[in-house]
Structure formats: structure tokens, C-alpha cells
N, C-alpha and C positions, 0 to 999 in steps of 0.2 A: 417204756416201750408202749407205743400206741396200740390200743385194741380196736377191733371193729365189731360191728353188730353181728350177731350169730342168729340165724333163724331157728325157731323152735323145731324145725324139721330134724335137726340133729338127733332128737330122741328116737327118730325112725331108724336110725342107722347105728345107735349105740349097741355095744355088746351086751349079752346077758352075763352079768358078773358071776352068776352062779355056775357058769361054765368058763371061768376065767382062764385056767390053764388046761391043756397046754397051749401056748403060742399066742392067742388073742389077736391073730394077725390076718384074718380072713376078710377081704373086702367083698362087695357084691355088685352086680349090675354090669353094664357095658363098660368097655374101655373108653375113656374120654380121648378125643383127638389130640388135645394138648395135655401132656402128662407132666408138665412142669410143676413141682410141688410149690404151691403158693399160699395155701391157708392151712392153719392147724388149730385144733380144739382139743382140749384135755379133760374128758370125763374121768372121774376117779371112783374107786371103791375102797372104803376103809372099815376096819373092823377093830373092836376094842381089843387091847392087849392088857398086860398086867400094869398095875400102878398108875392107871389113867393114860397110859401110852396107846398109840394106835399103829397098825400095820396095814398095808394096802398096796394098791397099784394105781399109778397115773398112766392112762393110755393117750398119747398124743396121736390123734387121728389126722391124717394128712390128706389135703384135697388139691385138686387142680383149679385153676383160676376161675372157670365158670361157676364153681360151687356157691360163691357168696351170692350170686344173683339166681342161681338155679340149684338149690340145695338138695340134690338128688343123689342116691347111692352110686350112680354111674361115674360120678366125679371123684369118688374115693380112690386113693392111691395105695397107701400103705400105713403102717402104725410103728411108733416107737413106744415101748412099754418100759415105764420106770417103776421099779420097787421103791416104796416109801416107808419110812419109820418116823414115828412122831412122839416127841416127848412133851408132856404138858407144860404150858406156860401160862402167864397171865393173859386172860382174853381181852385184849385192849382193841380189837376190832369193833365195828359198828354193831351195838346190840349183841355182841357175842357172849355166849355163856361157856364156851369151850374153845380152846386154841392150843396149837402144838408147834414146836420147833421141828422142822422136817429135814431129814437127810434122805438123799435119793441115790440110786445106783441103777445102771442099766440092766434090764432083765432080758428083753428080747426086741428085735427089730426085723422087718422084712423090707425096710427102705434101703435105697443105695447108701454107700458110705458117707457121701457129702451131706445128704439129708439127715442121717442118723447123728452126725457130728454137730448139728446145729446147736449152738449154746443154749438156746431157749429151753430145750428139753431138759437141761440140768440145773435150771434156775429156782425151782420151788424151794423157798426157804421156811415159809410158815403156812399154816392152814387154820381157818377158824370157822365156827358155826355160829350163826346169829340171825338178825333180821335180814329180810330180803332187800337188796338195794332198790331204792326208789327209782333209779335211772333205768332199770330194766323194764322194757316195755312189752315183752312177750308174756303170754299167760303162764303161770307156773304149772308144772306138770301135775301138782296136786295142790289144793288150796292151803293144806296144812304145811306144806314144804317150808323148810327153814332156808335161810340164805347161806350161801357158801362164800367164804372170803379167802384170799391167798395173798401171799407176798412172794414176789419173784426177784431173786438177786438183790435183796435189801430188806428194809424194815417197813416199807410203806405198804399198807394194806390196800388191796384192790378187789372190787367186786368179781366174784367168780360166776356164781350163778345160783343154783338151788340144791338143797340136800334133803334126803328122805330116806326112811327105812327101806333096805333093799327088798324086803318081802312085798312092799307096795307094788313094785313093778312086776311081781309074780302073781298079782291078783289077790293077794291076802290083805286083810286089814290090820295094820299095826296096832299093837296094845297102847303105844304111845308114839308121837311123832317127834318127841324130843330125843336128843342124844342120850343114850345110857350105856352101861357096861355090858350090855348083852347083844344088841343087834348091830350088824354091819349096816352101813349107809351107802347110797349112791350119791355121787356129787356130779351134777349136770351143768356144764358151763353155758352161760348166756352170751358169751363173747368169742370171737375168734381172733387168731393172731396172724399177721402177715409174716411169711418166712421167705428165706432165700437159700435155695439149695446149694448155692455156691459159697455159703459161709464156711471158712476154713475151720 
């Protein structure tokens, strides 16, 4: 599936993962004139579990068509939240030090049924942390941020964006920027996906 450039402005509308539940589904700003779901981006939050596993959430944020050229909150439409669990695997993505095989299940959605049923939201199969992809032109949210990598419906790794300890977004200085068994991480996408709400 072809990805499209995602402006760094997504970080201005991402949720605070420390207030992840309940629902995670509040948009902000004015209602766009064209409310056709057109673009999707998937920030994630992961936390260490036992034996090297991870647990977390992938929040597919859905936007109207003008958002790609005008990435403002008013173009936000709704969200599909997937619960994710990861089992450690050999980290064979670019420069990766950690990787997981992922299973997902629907947690919540405030989108219409057609949008919620889009197969894209169920396709995350692997997740990795490593070096930042050189193809990303946006400035990283933090110089120390790691790169996030993902595989969707297959074994091919794709650049996802950046990853960093969640406490950094809360204004605190992490003791380490590397993944460890103590701190949850935010994963911020550098790309968006075209979607079609008429997907059966």
C-alpha cells in the first residue's frame, strides 16, 4: 500500500497517552465542510510486558481530504483504536534493536461502520525500534528519538516514524532514550495512508 507524506503537525493533535482511556476518541476544532474520510495516521503507545513482550494501543486518526495540505485540527473526523500485543522476535528491520510480532483487536471507534471496517486498521503484523529512516524529511520530535518501523499485512518492514519515552512528551527528561523494560514509549508516524470509507 502506498504511503503519503505526513506533516509534523500531527504531533499537535496527538492524544496524551497518559490519558489513553476511556475512549480516546475526542476530536477538536471546527467541523470540515467535506467530511469524507480520506487520510489516516496511526500514532501508538506501547509499554513493556513480561518476558520482553509489549502491550499498547494503535490509534488510527482519520482526517478529511484537505488535511494533507492543511494539517489542522478542524479536519479531524474520528478515530479507530486497536489494542495491540507483541511477542519479541529477531529485530531484522533497519538498525533495529527490538522487534515484536503483533496481534491486534478492535478496542473502540467513533467512526461510522464503513470506516471502522477498513482492512487497513487490522493489518499491523510487526513492530520494531531502530534507526530513523533517512527518507523522513521532517524534523524529529526529539533529537534523541529512535526510529519506528512497522509491517502491515506481511513481512516487509516499512518506515513508520519516531519513537521516544512517553515521559518526554510530558516535559520530563528520560533517564535513557533507548527502549528498556521500564518505560512506555510513544510512536509517532511520519507518514499518512489514503483510505476509502467505502471499503467493504
